[in-house]
C-alpha positions as CSV (number, residue, x, y, z in Angstrom):
1,M,55.0,51.5,-10.3
2,K,51.3,52.5,-10.4
3,H,51.3,52.0,-14.2
4,K,52.7,48.5,-13.8
5,L,49.8,47.6,-11.4
6,V,47.0,48.7,-13.8
7,P,47.2,45.7,-16.1
8,V,47.3,43.3,-13.2
9,A,44.3,44.9,-11.5
10,A,42.4,44.9,-14.8
11,A,43.2,41.2,-15.2
12,L,42.0,40.4,-11.7
13,L,38.8,42.4,-12.2
14,T,38.2,40.6,-15.4
15,A,38.8,37.2,-13.8
16,L,36.4,38.1,-10.9
17,A,33.8,39.3,-13.3
18,S,34.1,36.2,-15.4
19,A,33.8,34.0,-12.4
20,N,30.7,35.9,-11.3
21,V,29.1,35.5,-14.7
22,A,29.9,31.8,-14.8
23,A,28.4,31.4,-11.3
24,E,25.2,33.2,-12.4
25,S,24.9,31.6,-15.8
26,A,24.5,28.1,-14.4
27,T,21.0,29.0,-13.2
28,D,20.2,31.3,-16.1
29,V,16.8,30.5,-17.7
30,V,17.4,29.3,-21.3
31,T,13.8,28.1,-21.9
32,D,10.6,29.4,-20.3
33,G,7.2,28.8,-21.7
34,W,3.6,27.9,-21.1
35,E,1.5,25.0,-22.5
36,V,-2.3,24.8,-22.4
37,H,-4.0,21.4,-22.9
38,G,-7.6,20.5,-22.3
39,Y,-10.6,18.3,-22.7
40,G,-14.3,18.9,-23.4
41,S,-17.2,16.4,-23.2
42,M,-20.7,17.8,-23.9
43,N,-23.4,15.2,-23.9
44,Y,-26.8,16.1,-25.1
45,R,-29.0,13.0,-24.3
46,M,-32.7,12.4,-23.9
47,V,-34.9,9.6,-22.8
48,E,-38.5,10.1,-23.7
49,G,-38.2,13.8,-23.6
50,E,-36.2,14.3,-20.5
51,T,-32.6,14.4,-19.2
52,V,-31.7,11.6,-16.8
53,D,-29.2,11.2,-14.0
54,T,-27.8,7.8,-14.7
55,E,-24.9,6.2,-16.5
56,Y,-26.7,2.8,-16.8
57,G,-24.1,1.0,-14.7
58,K,-21.2,2.0,-16.9
59,P,-18.8,2.7,-13.9
60,D,-19.7,-0.9,-12.7
61,Y,-18.8,-2.5,-16.0
62,K,-22.4,-3.1,-17.1
63,T,-22.5,-1.0,-20.3
64,A,-20.1,0.6,-22.7
65,G,-22.2,3.1,-24.7
66,T,-21.8,6.9,-25.1
67,H,-24.2,7.7,-22.3
68,G,-21.9,9.3,-19.7
69,K,-24.1,11.7,-17.7
70,S,-21.9,14.8,-17.8
71,T,-23.8,17.4,-19.9
72,N,-21.0,19.9,-20.0
73,Q,-17.6,18.8,-18.7
74,V,-14.6,21.0,-19.3
75,E,-11.0,20.6,-18.2
76,F,-7.9,22.8,-18.7
77,T,-4.3,21.9,-17.9
78,V,-1.8,24.7,-17.8
79,K,1.9,23.9,-17.5
80,K,4.8,26.3,-17.1
81,H,8.0,24.6,-18.2
82,T,11.4,26.2,-17.4
83,E,14.9,25.0,-18.3
84,H,18.2,26.4,-16.9
85,Q,21.7,26.6,-18.2
86,N,22.9,23.9,-15.8
87,G,20.3,21.4,-17.2
88,V,17.9,21.7,-14.3
89,W,14.2,21.9,-15.4
90,S,10.9,22.4,-13.7
91,D,7.2,22.0,-14.4
92,F,4.4,23.7,-12.6
93,V,1.1,22.1,-13.5
94,V,-2.4,23.2,-12.7
95,R,-5.5,21.2,-13.9
96,S,-9.0,22.6,-13.5
97,E,-12.3,20.9,-14.1
98,Y,-15.9,21.9,-14.3
99,G,-19.1,19.8,-14.7
100,N,-17.8,16.3,-14.2
101,G,-20.8,14.3,-13.0
102,N,-23.4,16.9,-13.5
103,S,-26.5,15.7,-15.5
104,F,-28.6,18.9,-15.6
105,A,-29.0,20.9,-18.8
106,Y,-28.3,24.4,-17.5
107,T,-29.6,27.6,-19.1
108,S,-27.9,31.0,-19.3
109,E,-29.6,32.4,-16.2
110,G,-26.8,31.0,-14.0
111,S,-28.9,28.8,-11.9
112,Q,-26.1,26.2,-11.8
113,K,-24.6,28.3,-9.0
114,D,-27.4,27.0,-6.8
115,N,-26.2,23.4,-7.4
116,T,-22.9,22.8,-5.6
117,K,-22.2,19.5,-7.5
118,A,-19.6,19.5,-10.2
119,Q,-18.7,23.1,-9.9
120,F,-15.3,24.6,-10.9
121,E,-12.5,22.8,-9.1
122,V,-8.7,22.6,-9.2
123,K,-8.0,18.9,-9.5
124,E,-4.2,19.0,-9.8
125,T,-1.5,21.5,-8.8
126,F,2.1,20.2,-8.4
127,V,5.7,21.1,-9.2
128,E,8.2,18.7,-10.6
129,I,12.0,19.4,-10.7
130,G,14.5,17.4,-12.7
131,G,18.1,17.4,-13.9
132,I,19.6,18.3,-10.5
133,S,23.3,17.3,-10.7
134,F,23.6,15.5,-7.4
135,L,20.4,13.4,-8.1
136,G,21.2,12.6,-11.7
137,E,20.0,13.8,-15.0
138,D,17.3,11.1,-15.3
139,T,15.9,11.8,-11.8
140,S,13.0,14.1,-10.9
141,I,11.2,14.9,-7.7
142,W,7.6,16.2,-7.4
143,G,5.3,17.5,-4.7
144,G,1.6,18.6,-4.7
145,Q,-1.8,17.3,-5.6
146,R,-2.1,15.2,-8.7
147,Y,-3.6,12.2,-10.5
148,F,-0.6,9.8,-10.5
149,N,0.1,7.0,-13.0
150,R,-3.4,6.6,-14.4
151,A,-4.8,4.0,-16.7
152,S,-8.4,3.4,-17.9
153,G,-10.4,0.9,-19.9
154,L,-10.9,1.8,-23.5
155,L,-14.7,1.3,-23.8
156,S,-15.7,1.3,-20.1
157,G,-13.7,4.5,-19.6
158,E,-13.1,3.4,-15.9
159,F,-9.8,4.4,-14.3
160,W,-8.6,1.1,-12.8
161,K,-5.1,2.4,-11.8
162,Q,-4.3,5.8,-10.2
163,S,-3.2,7.5,-7.1
164,S,-5.3,10.6,-6.6
165,G,-4.4,12.9,-3.7
166,V,-1.7,15.1,-2.2
167,G,1.8,13.8,-1.9
168,A,5.4,13.7,-3.2
169,G,7.7,11.4,-5.0
170,I,10.9,10.7,-6.8
171,Q,11.4,9.1,-10.2
172,T,14.5,7.9,-12.0
173,K,15.9,5.4,-14.5
174,L,17.1,1.9,-13.5
175,A,18.6,-0.3,-16.2
176,G,17.0,2.0,-18.7
177,N,13.5,1.7,-17.3
178,T,11.3,4.2,-15.4
179,T,11.1,3.6,-11.7
180,G,9.9,5.6,-8.7
181,I,8.5,5.8,-5.2
182,A,5.7,8.1,-4.2
183,V,3.5,8.7,-1.1
184,V,0.0,10.0,-1.7
185,T,-2.6,10.9,0.9
186,A,-6.4,11.4,0.5
187,D,-9.1,12.1,3.0
188,K,-12.2,10.0,2.8
189,N,-14.9,11.4,0.7
190,D,-17.5,11.0,3.4
191,D,-15.3,12.9,5.8
192,I,-15.0,15.8,3.4
193,N,-18.6,15.9,2.4
194,G,-19.8,15.5,5.9
195,G,-17.7,18.3,7.3
196,V,-14.7,18.4,9.6
197,K,-14.6,15.6,12.2
198,T,-12.4,15.2,15.3
199,D,-10.9,12.1,13.8
200,R,-10.3,11.9,10.1
201,N,-10.2,8.6,8.3
202,T,-7.1,9.8,6.3
203,L,-5.9,7.3,3.7
204,T,-2.2,6.9,2.6
205,S,-0.7,5.0,-0.2
206,L,3.0,4.2,-0.6
207,D,3.6,3.5,-4.3
208,F,6.4,1.6,-5.9
209,Y,6.6,1.2,-9.7
210,Y,8.9,0.0,-12.4
211,Y,7.8,0.6,-16.0
212,G,8.9,-0.3,-19.5
213,V,10.5,-3.7,-19.1
214,K,10.9,-5.2,-22.6
215,A,9.9,-8.8,-22.9
216,L,7.6,-11.2,-24.9
217,G,7.3,-8.8,-27.8
218,G,6.1,-5.9,-25.7
219,S,6.8,-4.2,-22.4
220,F,5.7,-4.8,-18.8
221,D,4.8,-2.3,-16.0
222,F,4.9,-3.3,-12.4
223,D,3.0,-1.6,-9.6
224,L,2.9,-2.2,-5.8
225,K,0.9,-0.1,-3.4
226,V,0.9,-0.4,0.4
227,M,-2.1,1.5,1.9
228,S,-3.2,2.5,5.4
229,Q,-6.2,4.3,6.9
230,A,-6.1,6.4,10.1
231,N,-8.4,6.1,13.1
232,Q,-9.6,2.5,12.2
233,D,-9.2,-0.7,14.2
234,S,-6.6,-3.3,13.2
235,S,-9.1,-5.0,10.9
236,S,-9.6,-2.0,8.7
237,D,-6.3,0.1,8.9
238,S,-4.2,-1.4,6.1
239,G,-4.0,-3.2,2.8
240,F,-1.9,-3.7,-0.2
241,G,-2.3,-4.1,-4.0
242,A,-0.2,-5.1,-6.9
243,A,-0.6,-5.0,-10.7
244,I,1.3,-6.2,-13.8
245,T,0.5,-4.5,-17.1
246,Y,1.5,-5.9,-20.5
247,N,1.7,-3.5,-23.4
248,R,2.0,-4.7,-27.0
249,D,0.4,-4.8,-30.5
250,Y,-3.2,-6.1,-31.0
251,Y,-2.6,-9.8,-30.0
252,G,-0.1,-10.2,-32.9
253,L,-2.0,-8.0,-35.3
254,D,-1.6,-4.3,-36.3
255,G,-2.7,-2.0,-33.4
256,W,-2.2,-1.9,-29.7
257,T,-3.4,-3.5,-26.5
258,Q,-3.0,-3.1,-22.8
259,T,-3.5,-6.1,-20.6
260,A,-3.4,-6.1,-16.8
261,I,-3.9,-8.3,-13.8
262,A,-4.3,-6.8,-10.3
263,Y,-4.8,-8.0,-6.8
264,G,-6.0,-6.0,-3.8
265,E,-6.9,-6.6,-0.2
266,G,-8.1,-4.6,2.8
267,V,-7.8,-0.9,2.1
268,A,-6.6,-1.7,-1.4
269,Q,-9.7,-3.8,-2.4
270,N,-10.6,-1.5,-5.2
271,R,-8.7,-3.1,-8.1
272,G,-5.5,-3.1,-5.9
273,V,-3.9,-0.1,-7.5
274,N,-6.9,2.4,-7.6
275,F,-6.2,4.7,-4.7
276,G,-8.2,7.8,-3.7
277,G,-10.8,9.2,-1.3
278,W,-13.0,6.2,-2.3
279,S,-10.5,3.6,-0.9
280,G,-11.0,1.5,2.2
281,G,-11.9,-2.0,3.4
282,N,-11.4,-4.6,6.1
283,D,-9.5,-7.8,6.3
284,D,-12.4,-9.7,4.6
285,A,-12.0,-7.6,1.4
286,Q,-10.0,-9.3,-1.4
287,S,-10.3,-8.8,-5.1
288,I,-8.9,-9.9,-8.4
289,F,-9.0,-7.7,-11.5
290,L,-8.2,-8.6,-15.1
291,T,-8.6,-6.4,-18.1
292,S,-7.5,-6.3,-21.7
293,Y,-8.4,-3.5,-24.2
294,G,-7.0,-1.9,-27.4
295,V,-7.6,-0.9,-31.0
296,L,-7.2,-3.2,-34.1
297,N,-6.3,-1.6,-37.4
298,I,-8.2,-3.8,-39.8
299,S,-7.7,-1.9,-43.0
300,D,-7.5,1.7,-44.3
301,N,-11.1,2.2,-43.5
302,W,-11.9,-0.2,-40.6
303,Q,-10.7,-0.1,-37.0
304,M,-12.1,-1.8,-34.0
305,G,-11.8,-1.1,-30.3
306,S,-12.4,-3.8,-27.7
307,E,-12.4,-4.5,-24.0
308,L,-12.7,-7.5,-21.8
309,T,-12.8,-6.9,-18.1
310,Y,-13.3,-9.1,-15.0
311,F,-13.6,-7.8,-11.5
312,A,-14.5,-10.1,-8.6
313,A,-14.3,-10.7,-4.9
314,L,-12.0,-13.5,-3.7
315,D,-14.0,-13.2,-0.4
316,Q,-15.8,-9.8,-0.1
317,L,-15.7,-6.8,-2.3
318,F,-17.3,-3.5,-1.3
319,G,-19.0,-5.4,1.5
320,A,-20.6,-7.9,-0.8
321,D,-19.9,-11.6,-0.6
322,D,-18.9,-13.3,-3.9
323,L,-19.4,-10.2,-6.0
324,K,-18.5,-10.7,-9.7
325,R,-18.6,-8.2,-12.5
326,Y,-17.5,-8.6,-16.1
327,I,-18.0,-7.0,-19.4
328,A,-17.2,-7.8,-23.1
329,A,-17.4,-4.9,-25.5
330,V,-16.5,-4.1,-29.1
331,R,-16.7,-1.0,-31.2
332,P,-16.1,-1.4,-34.9
333,S,-15.5,1.9,-36.7
334,Y,-15.7,2.6,-40.4
335,K,-14.1,5.6,-42.0
336,V,-16.4,6.9,-44.7
337,N,-14.1,9.8,-45.6
338,D,-11.7,12.1,-43.8
339,N,-14.5,13.8,-41.9
340,L,-17.1,11.1,-41.2
341,R,-16.8,7.9,-39.2
342,I,-19.6,5.4,-38.4
343,E,-19.3,3.6,-35.1
344,M,-21.2,0.5,-33.8
345,T,-20.9,-0.5,-30.2
346,A,-22.0,-3.8,-28.6
347,S,-21.5,-4.8,-25.0
348,Y,-22.6,-7.5,-22.6
349,G,-22.2,-6.9,-18.8
350,H,-22.8,-9.2,-15.9
351,E,-23.1,-8.8,-12.2
352,E,-23.9,-11.2,-9.4
353,G,-23.3,-11.8,-5.7
354,K,-24.4,-13.7,-2.7
355,E,-28.1,-13.4,-1.8
356,G,-28.7,-10.2,0.2
357,Y,-25.7,-8.2,-1.1
358,F,-25.8,-4.4,-1.5
359,G,-28.7,-3.7,0.7
360,G,-30.6,-6.9,0.5
361,R,-30.8,-7.9,-3.2
362,S,-32.9,-11.0,-3.7
363,G,-34.8,-12.8,-6.5
364,D,-34.1,-11.4,-10.0
365,A,-31.9,-8.6,-8.6
366,V,-29.2,-11.1,-7.4
367,E,-28.0,-11.6,-10.9
368,S,-28.0,-9.1,-13.7
369,D,-27.2,-9.3,-17.5
370,I,-27.2,-6.1,-19.4
371,I,-26.9,-5.7,-23.2
372,N,-26.0,-2.4,-24.8
373,L,-26.2,-1.8,-28.6
374,E,-25.3,1.6,-30.1
375,L,-25.1,3.2,-33.5
376,A,-23.3,6.5,-34.0
377,S,-22.0,8.8,-36.8
378,A,-19.0,10.9,-35.8
379,F,-18.5,14.2,-37.7
380,T,-14.8,15.1,-37.2
381,V,-11.8,16.9,-38.6
382,N,-9.9,13.5,-38.6
383,A,-11.9,10.3,-39.1
384,D,-9.3,8.1,-37.3
385,Y,-10.6,6.1,-34.3
386,F,-9.2,8.8,-32.0
387,G,-9.8,11.8,-34.3
388,R,-11.0,14.8,-32.3
389,P,-12.7,17.2,-32.1
390,Q,-15.9,15.3,-33.1
391,I,-19.7,15.8,-32.9
392,K,-21.3,12.4,-32.7
393,P,-25.1,11.8,-32.9
394,Y,-26.0,8.4,-31.5
395,V,-28.8,6.0,-30.5
396,S,-28.1,3.7,-27.6
397,Y,-30.3,0.7,-26.7
398,I,-29.9,-0.8,-23.2
399,K,-31.7,-4.0,-22.2
400,A,-31.6,-5.9,-18.9
401,D,-32.6,-9.5,-18.4
402,D,-35.5,-8.5,-16.1
403,E,-37.1,-5.5,-14.5
404,A,-35.3,-6.0,-11.2
405,S,-32.0,-5.7,-12.9
406,A,-33.2,-2.8,-15.0
407,K,-34.1,-0.9,-11.9
408,I,-30.6,-1.2,-10.5
409,I,-29.3,0.8,-13.5
410,D,-32.1,3.3,-13.3
411,I,-34.3,2.2,-16.2
412,K,-37.6,3.6,-15.2
413,N,-40.1,1.5,-17.1
414,G,-39.8,-2.1,-18.1
415,D,-36.5,-3.8,-18.8
416,D,-35.1,-1.6,-21.6
417,E,-34.5,2.0,-22.6
418,V,-33.5,4.0,-25.7
419,V,-31.1,6.9,-25.3
420,V,-30.9,9.5,-28.1
421,G,-28.1,12.0,-27.9
422,V,-25.3,14.0,-29.5
423,H,-21.9,13.7,-27.9
424,T,-19.4,16.4,-28.6
425,E,-15.8,15.8,-27.6
426,I,-12.4,17.5,-27.9
427,W,-9.0,17.1,-26.4
428,F,-5.9,19.1,-27.2
């Protein structure tokens, strides 16, 4: 009798073992690895023998040259990607940054430690999980601190769309297009820099987005953000912004463009969909934002980048009545050979507002016109428009329409200035 039971017991043990293996194998790791990406921007620039702490109005759409003030900006993004037998995957992302916004040329003695600006910081740290069976294979959820859904102008370099802060979200596919909801929170920069207060002016953005809708020879992205601010009265505690982005070739020619229109009011006055610790505004704040930028492939040797941007108050913007800003910029680029590219940049920027805006501007300071002309030679491993790494010597000429306007963008003497520099850049 015992002998007859042995095969049955063995079969049962085998079945139990197989079930146990099957249960464990669903979460077994099949792929596990690390990725490292990064960015470096080292700008050696001089004006009459000294370094300067100005970007000549570039963040305000006044110029489009290579004169960003960061002398030594370094970023690293580390991602741990894991995939499991059951199709679930996860990403852990950490992005660190050093030197963004610092204009000093530091030496090796380590004196930069005495300057608390632009030190080493962790800018993003979040986890994203996707492929969970009961959510669907196209669905992922995330939580943590991140720059979310960013877009920036090609020549201005300004991020006009993003949600920067701490939050969580869910993303999936709807009719084949990417869609999602996220909530992102950021404390006001003046609260953080001024120390802990009893009442924080905490900002929150509820983001809705739907991307990749094919139409009119390209694709459309739609963004809607509903924002609020804590510990404010009813005139300054809310706002909303919306944007439509159109992605296609270079206006019917070979290349690419991104064209967008955005509206913002109240807390969302800053281009409607640009959310972070800088956000805020009252019921009088209303703005309209239009931008179009891209790269045209003219021939095997010629390419051209361009940007047209208009940013204006419909009532007030940043506390200024009738504020208007716009820029037109082009950057033709000629490929001499595989390792040398010649770049020429020309931009025209304009700003105006109602008499007395931004601290009492009057006279010539009420309206500004800025011209920026630049010539550069890029030594690179790949002479394409976006070929990197590159070392780019340049000469940039900035001229304002008058001395009052020149002073606004920190030109010291007269109404013009020449910047001589070498910009070194890499991304990977």
